[in-house]
N, C-alpha and C positions, 0 to 999 in steps of 0.2 A: 504494500500500500504506500503510495507516495504522499507527500506532505499535503497536497491539495485534497486528496481523498480523506486523509486523517482530519483535516480541518472541517470538511463537509460533514463527516460522521460526528465530530464533536459539536458542531453547531446544532445538528439535529438532536443529539442526545441532551445537550444542555437546554435547548428550547423545550423539549418534551418534559424534562425534569422541572422546568419553570411553569409547565402547564399552559403554554401559550401557542397559538397557531402561527403559521408563517405570516399570515396577514397582520397579526398583532406585532410580531417582530419587525415586520416592514414598517409599521407605524412608529414603533419605538426608535428605529434606526434611520428612517428616511431613505431606506434602500428598497427598491421595488421588490414585490413579492416574488415575481418570476426570477429575479436575480438570486434571491435567497434560496429558491427551489433549485436553481442551477448550482449554487454553492454546496447545498446538501447532497447533491448527486455527484459532486466532485468534478463538474465540468466548467467551473469558473475559477479564476485565480484572482482573489481579491487584493486590493491595495492594503497597505499597512493601516491607512486611515479607516478603511471599511472594517478591518479586523478589530480595531479599537472601538468603533461604534457598536459592533456586534457584542464584544465583550462587555462593554458598559451596559448595554440593554439587557444582557443576560446576567448581569451582576457578578461577573467573574473576572479574573485577571486574563489579559490577552494570551499569555503563554499557555493557559489551560486549553485553548483551542488548537494548539499545535502539538500537544503531547499524545503519544500513543496510549490507548487505554487498555 
């Protein structure tokens, strides 16, 4: 699994742990829902800024999105 796939899996896992939909995460981050869907499938390579916005919205540290689980 490459880092983009790890990030996608971690976004999905933390989003579900937070009990929020992709739509809600989209509202919290200002990132389009379709982009979040692509991230979770590992088909998008987000910027560092987007990584920070996702982590903030999920109330976790950014590095948690890059760790293998």
